MOPAC internal coordinates of N, CA, C and O (Angstrom, degrees):
PM7 1SCF
backbone

  N    0.0000 0     0.00 0     0.00 0    0    0    0
  C    1.4398 1     0.00 0     0.00 0    1    0    0
  C    1.5212 1   109.38 1     0.00 0    2    1    0
  O    1.2310 1   121.56 1   -31.70 1    3    2    1
  N    1.3246 1   114.62 1   148.30 1    3    2    1
  C    1.4657 1   121.97 1  -179.87 1    5    3    2
  C    1.5299 1   108.37 1   -90.19 1    6    5    3
  O    1.2310 1   120.86 1   -50.97 1    7    6    5
  N    1.3290 1   115.97 1   129.03 1    7    6    5
  C    1.4610 1   120.81 1  -176.72 1    9    7    6
  C    1.5139 1   111.17 1  -130.41 1   10    9    7
  O    1.2310 1   121.28 1   -26.58 1   11   10    9
  N    1.3205 1   115.15 1   153.42 1   11   10    9
  C    1.4533 1   122.64 1   172.80 1   13   11   10
  C    1.5221 1   106.21 1  -120.12 1   14   13   11
  O    1.2310 1   120.16 1   -56.26 1   15   14   13
  N    1.3183 1   117.29 1   123.74 1   15   14   13
  C    1.4608 1   122.58 1   179.72 1   17   15   14
  C    1.5233 1   107.49 1  -111.60 1   18   17   15
  O    1.2310 1   120.59 1   -57.27 1   19   18   17
  N    1.3132 1   116.48 1   122.73 1   19   18   17
  C    1.4634 1   122.07 1   179.65 1   21   19   18
  C    1.5215 1   108.50 1  -127.50 1   22   21   19
  O    1.2310 1   120.84 1   -40.44 1   23   22   21
  N    1.3263 1   116.00 1   139.56 1   23   22   21
  C    1.4612 1   118.31 1  -178.99 1   25   23   22
  C    1.5200 1   111.35 1  -140.72 1   26   25   23
  O    1.2310 1   122.04 1   -24.21 1   27   26   25
  N    1.3148 1   113.70 1   155.79 1   27   26   25
  C    1.4552 1   122.91 1   175.58 1   29   27   26
  C    1.5157 1   105.93 1  -135.52 1   30   29   27
  O    1.2310 1   120.48 1   -73.97 1   31   30   29
  N    1.3109 1   116.68 1   106.03 1   31   30   29
  C    1.4610 1   122.25 1  -178.02 1   33   31   30
  C    1.5211 1   108.56 1  -107.44 1   34   33   31
  O    1.2310 1   120.55 1   -49.97 1   35   34   33
  N    1.3135 1   116.55 1   130.03 1   35   34   33
  C    1.4617 1   121.52 1   178.85 1   37   35   34
  C    1.5266 1   109.14 1   -65.08 1   38   37   35
  O    1.2310 1   120.61 1   -54.46 1   39   38   37
  N    1.3291 1   116.43 1   125.54 1   39   38   37
  C    1.4700 1   120.64 1  -178.72 1   41   39   38
  C    1.5255 1   112.03 1  -115.36 1   42   41   39
  O    1.2310 1   120.64 1  -153.38 1   43   42   41
  N    1.3130 1   116.37 1    26.62 1   43   42   41
  C    1.4664 1   120.25 1  -179.15 1   45   43   42
  C    1.5226 1   112.79 1   -74.83 1   46   45   43
  O    1.2310 1   120.54 1   163.53 1   47   46   45
  N    1.3286 1   116.57 1   -16.47 1   47   46   45
  C    1.4648 1   120.68 1  -179.95 1   49   47   46
  C    1.5289 1   109.12 1  -125.28 1   50   49   47
  O    1.2310 1   121.24 1   -14.03 1   51   50   49
  N    1.3260 1   115.23 1   165.97 1   51   50   49
  C    1.4690 1   120.17 1   177.03 1   53   51   50
  C    1.5277 1   110.19 1   -62.03 1   54   53   51
  O    1.2310 1   120.44 1   142.92 1   55   54   53
  N    1.3327 1   116.76 1   -37.08 1   55   54   53
  C    1.4630 1   120.65 1   178.50 1   57   55   54
  C    1.5275 1   110.68 1   -63.63 1   58   57   55
  O    1.2310 1   120.63 1   141.17 1   59   58   57
  N    1.3236 1   116.41 1   -38.83 1   59   58   57
  C    1.4666 1   120.77 1   178.77 1   61   59   58
  C    1.5188 1   111.74 1   -65.58 1   62   61   59
  O    1.2310 1   120.34 1   138.24 1   63   62   61
  N    1.3177 1   116.96 1   -41.76 1   63   62   61
  C    1.4648 1   119.93 1   177.89 1   65   63   62
  C    1.5245 1   110.87 1   -64.84 1   66   65   63
  O    1.2310 1   120.48 1   144.40 1   67   66   65
  N    1.3228 1   116.69 1   -35.60 1   67   66   65
  C    1.4662 1   121.02 1   176.70 1   69   67   66
  C    1.5305 1   110.25 1   -66.70 1   70   69   67
  O    1.2310 1   120.45 1   137.94 1   71   70   69
  N    1.3373 1   116.75 1   -42.06 1   71   70   69
  C    1.4703 1   120.88 1   177.28 1   73   71   70
  C    1.5245 1   110.90 1   -62.28 1   74   73   71
  O    1.2310 1   120.63 1   139.31 1   75   74   73
  N    1.3314 1   116.41 1   -40.69 1   75   74   73
  C    1.4582 1   120.62 1   179.18 1   77   75   74
  C    1.5235 1   110.45 1   -57.70 1   78   77   75
  O    1.2310 1   120.29 1   134.18 1   79   78   77
  N    1.3244 1   117.05 1   -45.82 1   79   78   77
  C    1.4664 1   120.42 1   178.62 1   81   79   78
  C    1.5299 1   111.06 1   -63.09 1   82   81   79
  O    1.2310 1   120.33 1   139.31 1   83   82   81
  N    1.3278 1   116.98 1   -40.69 1   83   82   81
  C    1.4686 1   120.39 1  -179.32 1   85   83   82
  C    1.5269 1   111.34 1   -67.04 1   86   85   83
  O    1.2310 1   120.02 1   137.99 1   87   86   85
  N    1.3246 1   117.56 1   -42.01 1   87   86   85
  C    1.4672 1   120.87 1   178.19 1   89   87   86
  C    1.5240 1   109.38 1   -61.16 1   90   89   87
  O    1.2310 1   120.31 1   135.87 1   91   90   89
  N    1.3294 1   117.01 1   -44.13 1   91   90   89
  C    1.4628 1   120.55 1   179.03 1   93   91   90
  C    1.5216 1   111.00 1   -62.28 1   94   93   91
  O    1.2310 1   119.73 1   139.14 1   95   94   93
  N    1.3134 1   118.13 1   -40.86 1   95   94   93
  C    1.4644 1   121.37 1   179.56 1   97   95   94
  C    1.5259 1   111.36 1   -63.87 1   98   97   95
  O    1.2310 1   120.40 1   138.18 1   99   98   97
  N    1.3204 1   116.84 1   -41.82 1   99   98   97
  C    1.4667 1   120.22 1   177.97 1  101   99   98
  C    1.5260 1   109.72 1   -62.21 1  102  101   99
  O    1.2310 1   120.44 1   134.55 1  103  102  101
  N    1.3153 1   116.76 1   -45.45 1  103  102  101
  C    1.4665 1   120.81 1  -179.80 1  105  103  102
  C    1.5219 1   111.50 1   -65.16 1  106  105  103
  O    1.2310 1   120.11 1   139.60 1  107  106  105
  N    1.3248 1   117.39 1   -40.40 1  107  106  105
  C    1.4610 1   120.97 1   179.52 1  109  107  106
  C    1.5236 1   111.60 1   -61.94 1  110  109  107
  O    1.2310 1   120.31 1   150.06 1  111  110  109
  N    1.3230 1   117.02 1   -29.94 1  111  110  109
  C    1.4669 1   121.14 1   179.34 1  113  111  110
  C    1.5280 1   112.00 1   -73.70 1  114  113  111
  O    1.2310 1   120.28 1   165.20 1  115  114  113
  N    1.3383 1   117.07 1   -14.80 1  115  114  113
  C    1.4625 1   120.61 1  -175.00 1  117  115  114
  C    1.5160 1   114.21 1  -118.94 1  118  117  115
  O    1.2310 1   119.93 1   171.52 1  119  118  117
  N    1.3342 1   117.75 1    -8.48 1  119  118  117
  C    1.4556 1   118.51 1  -176.41 1  121  119  118
  C    1.5096 1   112.50 1  -165.33 1  122  121  119
  O    1.2310 1   121.35 1    14.63 1  123  122  121
  N    1.3011 1   115.02 1  -165.37 1  123  122  121
  C    1.4572 1   122.31 1  -177.73 1  125  123  122
  C    1.5242 1   110.03 1  -114.80 1  126  125  123
  O    1.2310 1   121.09 1   -48.91 1  127  126  125
  N    1.3208 1   115.53 1   131.09 1  127  126  125
  C    1.4657 1   120.35 1   177.58 1  129  127  126
  C    1.5314 1   108.17 1   -70.45 1  130  129  127
  O    1.2310 1   120.67 1   -51.58 1  131  130  129
  N    1.3345 1   116.32 1   128.42 1  131  130  129
  C    1.4545 1   120.89 1   177.14 1  133  131  130
  C    1.5238 1   111.59 1  -115.33 1  134  133  131
  O    1.2310 1   120.21 1   162.33 1  135  134  133
  N    1.3152 1   117.21 1   -17.67 1  135  134  133
  C    1.4562 1   124.09 1   170.14 1  137  135  134
  C    1.5173 1   106.12 1  -149.08 1  138  137  135
  O    1.2310 1   120.03 1    -5.63 1  139  138  137
  N    1.3168 1   117.55 1   174.37 1  139  138  137
  C    1.4638 1   119.61 1  -173.36 1  141  139  138
  C    1.5272 1   113.69 1   -54.32 1  142  141  139
  O    1.2310 1   119.65 1   139.25 1  143  142  141
  N    1.2969 1   118.28 1   -40.75 1  143  142  141
  C    1.4667 1   121.30 1  -179.19 1  145  143  142
  C    1.5204 1   111.90 1  -124.14 1  146  145  143
  O    1.2310 1   120.63 1  -148.73 1  147  146  145
  N    1.3214 1   116.40 1    31.27 1  147  146  145
  C    1.4674 1   121.33 1  -178.49 1  149  147  146
  C    1.5242 1   109.10 1  -135.76 1  150  149  147
  O    1.2310 1   120.95 1   -47.66 1  151  150  149
  N    1.3254 1   115.79 1   132.34 1  151  150  149
  C    1.4590 1   121.99 1   179.97 1  153  151  150
  C    1.5136 1   109.96 1  -128.45 1  154  153  151
  O    1.2310 1   120.74 1   -35.57 1  155  154  153
  N    1.3307 1   116.19 1   144.43 1  155  154  153
  C    1.4556 1   122.32 1   170.30 1  157  155  154
  C    1.5178 1   106.80 1  -102.99 1  158  157  155
  O    1.2310 1   120.98 1   -47.09 1  159  158  157
  N    1.3247 1   115.74 1   132.91 1  159  158  157
  C    1.4631 1   121.11 1  -177.70 1  161  159  158
  C    1.5244 1   109.46 1  -132.39 1  162  161  159
  O    1.2310 1   121.03 1   -33.23 1  163  162  161
  N    1.3146 1   115.64 1   146.77 1  163  162  161
  C    1.4525 1   122.21 1   171.19 1  165  163  162
  C    1.5210 1   106.05 1  -117.56 1  166  165  163
  O    1.2310 1   120.52 1   -73.01 1  167  166  165
  N    1.3264 1   116.62 1   106.99 1  167  166  165
  C    1.4607 1   121.88 1  -173.66 1  169  167  166
  C    1.5218 1   110.73 1  -134.57 1  170  169  167
  O    1.2310 1   120.87 1   -24.67 1  171  170  169
  N    1.3208 1   115.94 1   155.33 1  171  170  169
  C    1.4563 1   119.34 1   169.38 1  173  171  170
  C    1.5290 1   107.61 1   -90.32 1  174  173  171
  O    1.2310 1   120.19 1    -1.36 1  175  174  173
  N    1.3163 1   117.25 1   178.64 1  175  174  173
  C    1.4737 1   121.04 1  -174.58 1  177  175  174
  C    1.5301 1   112.24 1   -61.35 1  178  177  175
  O    1.2310 1   120.18 1   139.12 1  179  178  177
  N    1.3226 1   117.26 1   -40.88 1  179  178  177
  C    1.4689 1   120.29 1  -179.92 1  181  179  178
  C    1.5262 1   111.03 1   -66.82 1  182  181  179
  O    1.2310 1   120.21 1   138.76 1  183  182  181
  N    1.3245 1   117.21 1   -41.24 1  183  182  181
  C    1.4637 1   121.01 1   178.47 1  185  183  182
  C    1.5188 1   111.29 1   -65.35 1  186  185  183
  O    1.2310 1   120.54 1   143.20 1  187  186  185
  N    1.3261 1   116.58 1   -36.80 1  187  186  185
  C    1.4676 1   120.50 1   177.25 1  189  187  186
  C    1.5260 1   110.34 1   -62.84 1  190  189  187
  O    1.2310 1   120.26 1   135.59 1  191  190  189
  N    1.3183 1   117.10 1   -44.41 1  191  190  189
  C    1.4697 1   119.96 1   178.92 1  193  191  190
  C    1.5244 1   111.13 1   -63.84 1  194  193  191
  O    1.2310 1   120.27 1   142.23 1  195  194  193
  N    1.3273 1   117.09 1   -37.77 1  195  194  193
  C    1.4582 1   121.00 1   177.96 1  197  195  194
  C    1.5302 1   110.40 1   -64.85 1  198  197  195
  O    1.2310 1   120.68 1   135.50 1  199  198  197
  N    1.3318 1   116.30 1   -44.50 1  199  198  197
  C    1.4624 1   120.78 1   178.05 1  201  199  198
  C    1.5305 1   110.61 1   -60.34 1  202  201  199
  O    1.2310 1   120.57 1   130.90 1  203  202  201
  N    1.3244 1   116.51 1   -49.10 1  203  202  201
  C    1.4678 1   120.42 1  -179.31 1  205  203  202
  C    1.5282 1   111.13 1   -60.23 1  206  205  203
  O    1.2310 1   120.25 1   139.85 1  207  206  205
  N    1.3281 1   117.12 1   -40.15 1  207  206  205
  C    1.4664 1   121.17 1   179.35 1  209  207  206
  C    1.5332 1   110.81 1   -65.01 1  210  209  207
  O    1.2310 1   120.38 1   134.79 1  211  210  209
  N    1.3376 1   116.88 1   -45.21 1  211  210  209
  C    1.4647 1   120.26 1   179.29 1  213  211  210
  C    1.5282 1   110.99 1   -61.89 1  214  213  211
  O    1.2310 1   120.71 1   136.79 1  215  214  213
  N    1.3301 1   116.24 1   -43.21 1  215  214  213
  C    1.4631 1   119.82 1  -179.47 1  217  215  214
  C    1.5259 1   111.18 1   -66.42 1  218  217  215
  O    1.2310 1   120.10 1   140.22 1  219  218  217
  N    1.3178 1   117.41 1   -39.78 1  219  218  217
  C    1.4701 1   121.46 1   178.88 1  221  219  218
  C    1.5223 1   110.43 1   -60.62 1  222  221  219
  O    1.2310 1   120.50 1   141.84 1  223  222  221
  N    1.3358 1   116.65 1   -38.16 1  223  222  221
  C    1.4668 1   120.81 1  -179.21 1  225  223  222
  C    1.5301 1   112.02 1   -70.07 1  226  225  223
  O    1.2310 1   119.96 1   153.16 1  227  226  225
  N    1.3296 1   117.68 1   -26.84 1  227  226  225
  C    1.4670 1   121.79 1  -177.04 1  229  227  226
  C    1.5202 1   111.94 1   -88.90 1  230  229  227
  O    1.2310 1   120.07 1   140.69 1  231  230  229
  N    1.3259 1   117.48 1   -39.31 1  231  230  229
  C    1.4581 1   120.78 1  -172.33 1  233  231  230
  C    1.5343 1   112.77 1   -78.26 1  234  233  231
  O    1.2310 1   121.23 1   -15.17 1  235  234  233
  N    1.3154 1   115.25 1   164.83 1  235  234  233
  C    1.4650 1   122.51 1   174.63 1  237  235  234
  C    1.5237 1   106.56 1  -110.11 1  238  237  235
  O    1.2310 1   119.87 1   -75.87 1  239  238  237
  N    1.3538 1   117.85 1   104.13 1  239  238  237
  C    1.4667 1   120.46 1  -172.06 1  241  239  238
  C    1.5277 1   115.14 1   -60.33 1  242  241  239
  O    1.2310 1   119.64 1   157.29 1  243  242  241
  N    1.3168 1   118.29 1   -22.71 1  243  242  241
  C    1.4664 1   119.71 1   179.68 1  245  243  242
  C    1.5249 1   112.44 1   -83.69 1  246  245  243
  O    1.2310 1   119.95 1   168.47 1  247  246  245
  N    1.3539 1   117.69 1   -11.53 1  247  246  245
  C    1.4645 1   121.17 1  -177.74 1  249  247  246
  C    1.5273 1   113.61 1  -122.81 1  250  249  247
  O    1.2310 1   120.19 1   153.20 1  251  250  249
  N    1.3226 1   117.24 1   -26.80 1  251  250  249
  C    1.4601 1   121.73 1  -172.02 1  253  251  250
  C    1.5230 1   110.84 1  -110.55 1  254  253  251
  O    1.2310 1   121.18 1   -20.04 1  255  254  253
  N    1.3298 1   115.35 1   159.96 1  255  254  253
  C    1.4618 1   121.86 1   178.64 1  257  255  254
  C    1.5254 1   108.48 1  -132.65 1  258  257  255
  O    1.2310 1   120.96 1   -44.06 1  259  258  257
  N    1.3052 1   115.76 1   135.94 1  259  258  257
  C    1.4557 1   121.34 1   179.23 1  261  259  258
  C    1.5186 1   108.18 1  -136.92 1  262  261  259
  O    1.2310 1   120.86 1   -45.35 1  263  262  261
  N    1.3390 1   115.97 1   134.65 1  263  262  261
  C    1.4672 1   120.78 1   178.84 1  265  263  262
  C    1.5180 1   109.15 1  -129.08 1  266  265  263
  O    1.2310 1   121.16 1   -42.27 1  267  266  265
  N    1.3240 1   115.39 1   137.73 1  267  266  265
  C    1.4552 1   121.71 1   175.60 1  269  267  266
  C    1.5200 1   106.74 1  -122.93 1  270  269  267
  O    1.2310 1   121.13 1   -62.23 1  271  270  269
  N    1.3202 1   115.45 1   117.77 1  271  270  269
  C    1.4589 1   122.14 1  -179.36 1  273  271  270
  C    1.5177 1   109.41 1  -109.53 1  274  273  271
  O    1.2310 1   120.60 1   -43.59 1  275  274  273
  N    1.3104 1   116.46 1   136.41 1  275  274  273
  C    1.4562 1   119.64 1   172.15 1  277  275  274
  C    1.5270 1   107.22 1   -88.11 1  278  277  275
  O    1.2310 1   121.10 1   -54.93 1  279  278  277
  N    1.3355 1   115.50 1   125.07 1  279  278  277
  C    1.4541 1   120.56 1  -179.06 1  281  279  278
  C    1.5179 1   110.23 1   -82.25 1  282  281  279
  O    1.2310 1   121.37 1   -34.62 1  283  282  281
  N    1.2772 1   114.99 1   145.38 1  283  282  281
  C    1.4536 1   120.43 1   176.81 1  285  283  282
  C    1.5259 1   108.28 1   -73.27 1  286  285  283
  O    1.2310 1   120.52 1   -45.68 1  287  286  285
  N    1.3040 1   116.62 1   134.32 1  287  286  285
  C    1.4590 1   120.81 1  -176.02 1  289  287  286
  C    1.5193 1   110.42 1  -106.77 1  290  289  287
  O    1.2310 1   118.94 1   -33.46 1  291  290  289
  N    1.3133 1   119.63 1   146.54 1  291  290  289
  C    1.4638 1   126.53 1     2.54 1  293  291  290
  C    1.5251 1   111.41 1   -75.43 1  294  293  291
  O    1.2310 1   121.21 1   -45.37 1  295  294  293
  N    1.2938 1   115.30 1   134.63 1  295  294  293
  C    1.4594 1   122.25 1  -174.85 1  297  295  294
  C    1.5213 1   112.31 1   -54.96 1  298  297  295
  O    1.2310 1   120.19 1   139.16 1  299  298  297
  N    1.3345 1   117.25 1   -40.84 1  299  298  297
  C    1.4647 1   120.91 1  -177.02 1  301  299  298
  C    1.5265 1   111.63 1   -59.34 1  302  301  299
  O    1.2310 1   120.67 1   153.09 1  303  302  301
  N    1.3090 1   116.33 1   -26.91 1  303  302  301
  C    1.4630 1   120.25 1  -178.72 1  305  303  302
  C    1.5278 1   111.91 1   -80.58 1  306  305  303
  O    1.2310 1   120.22 1   151.97 1  307  306  305
  N    1.3222 1   117.18 1   -28.03 1  307  306  305
  C    1.4639 1   120.57 1  -172.03 1  309  307  306
  C    1.5250 1   115.08 1  -112.05 1  310  309  307
  O    1.2310 1   119.96 1   170.78 1  311  310  309
  N    1.3292 1   117.67 1    -9.22 1  311  310  309
  C    1.4599 1   120.47 1  -179.99 1  313  311  310
  C    1.5239 1   108.31 1  -108.83 1  314  313  311
  O    1.2310 1   120.86 1   -52.59 1  315  314  313
  N    1.2980 1   115.96 1   127.41 1  315  314  313
  C    1.4671 1   121.41 1   178.18 1  317  315  314
  C    1.5223 1   107.97 1  -109.30 1  318  317  315
  O    1.2310 1   120.37 1   -57.08 1  319  318  317
  N    1.3077 1   116.89 1   122.92 1  319  318  317
  C    1.4500 1   122.06 1  -175.67 1  321  319  318
  C    1.5215 1   110.02 1  -112.09 1  322  321  319
  O    1.2310 1   120.88 1   -53.12 1  323  322  321
  N    1.3177 1   115.93 1   126.88 1  323  322  321
  C    1.4652 1   122.60 1   175.65 1  325  323  322
  C    1.5205 1   107.53 1  -120.25 1  326  325  323
  O    1.2310 1   120.01 1   -41.89 1  327  326  325
  N    1.3077 1   117.58 1   138.11 1  327  326  325
  C    1.4621 1   120.12 1   178.33 1  329  327  326
  C    1.5142 1   112.36 1    96.79 1  330  329  327
  O    1.2310 1   121.06 1    25.75 1  331  330  329
  N    1.3261 1   115.58 1  -154.25 1  331  330  329
  C    1.4572 1   120.71 1  -174.12 1  333  331  330
  C    1.5203 1   111.69 1   -65.36 1  334  333  331
  O    1.2310 1   121.05 1   -32.18 1  335  334  333
  N    1.3032 1   115.59 1   147.82 1  335  334  333
  C    1.4592 1   122.92 1  -179.58 1  337  335  334
  C    1.5317 1   109.62 1   -93.17 1  338  337  335
  O    1.2310 1   120.00 1   -25.89 1  339  338  337
  N    1.3344 1   117.60 1   154.11 1  339  338  337
  C    1.4724 1   119.53 1   172.69 1  341  339  338
  C    1.5244 1   110.11 1   -58.97 1  342  341  339
  O    1.2310 1   120.78 1   -21.22 1  343  342  341
  N    1.3137 1   116.12 1   158.78 1  343  342  341
  C    1.4633 1   120.97 1  -177.43 1  345  343  342
  C    1.5213 1   112.36 1   -62.98 1  346  345  343
  O    1.2310 1   119.82 1   146.56 1  347  346  345
  N    1.3182 1   117.95 1   -33.44 1  347  346  345
  C    1.4600 1   120.60 1   178.15 1  349  347  346
  C    1.5207 1   109.03 1  -151.29 1  350  349  347
  O    1.2310 1   121.28 1   -22.87 1  351  350  349
  N    1.3115 1   115.16 1   157.13 1  351  350  349
  C    1.4597 1   121.65 1   178.75 1  353  351  350
  C    1.5185 1   108.37 1   -92.01 1  354  353  351
  O    1.2310 1   120.40 1   -60.61 1  355  354  353
  N    1.3252 1   116.84 1   119.39 1  355  354  353
  C    1.4606 1   121.26 1  -177.37 1  357  355  354
  C    1.5249 1   112.48 1   -65.80 1  358  357  355
  O    1.2310 1   119.67 1   166.57 1  359  358  357
  N    1.3157 1   118.24 1   -13.43 1  359  358  357
  C    1.4604 1   121.01 1  -178.15 1  361  359  358
  C    1.5210 1   112.54 1   -94.19 1  362  361  359
  O    1.2310 1   120.41 1   170.21 1  363  362  361
  N    1.3121 1   116.81 1    -9.79 1  363  362  361
  C    1.4516 1   121.81 1   179.03 1  365  363  362
  C    1.5319 1   109.01 1   -97.47 1  366  365  363
  O    1.2310 1   119.53 1   -24.35 1  367  366  365
  N    1.3278 1   118.51 1   155.65 1  367  366  365
  C    1.4564 1   120.50 1   176.21 1  369  367  366
  C    1.5242 1   110.60 1   -59.84 1  370  369  367
  O    1.2310 1   120.37 1   -40.15 1  371  370  369
  N    1.3098 1   116.89 1   139.85 1  371  370  369
  C    1.4590 1   122.51 1   179.37 1  373  371  370
  C    1.5129 1   108.38 1  -106.75 1  374  373  371
  O    1.2310 1   120.60 1   -60.83 1  375  374  373
  N    1.3155 1   116.46 1   119.17 1  375  374  373
  C    1.4601 1   121.70 1   179.01 1  377  375  374
  C    1.5143 1   107.72 1  -107.06 1  378  377  375
  O    1.2310 1   120.53 1   -55.03 1  379  378  377
  N    1.3327 1   116.60 1   124.97 1  379  378  377
  C    1.4606 1   120.92 1   179.70 1  381  379  378
  C    1.5063 1   111.30 1  -115.44 1  382  381  379
  O    1.2310 1   120.10 1   180.00 1  383  382  381

């Protein structure tokens, strides 16, 4: 399933800035950054639960906000992109 993960982590303290980095690292392991605090992910149900669990363990629920949206598929039909493109398309083969 196609997902959009968006977060807002309080960075008023050193602990908050550390959490922000950890949340970004967890998201980077599961998807592609499309904006500073927004990631697109392609996950199955088990991977989604794992991602949500990892993020819950990192975030501070009284200070931070995290949203996971399921995108309507096919994504290309329902998502309109203006401006810079992501570095690579997660649906195309990746050659390194």
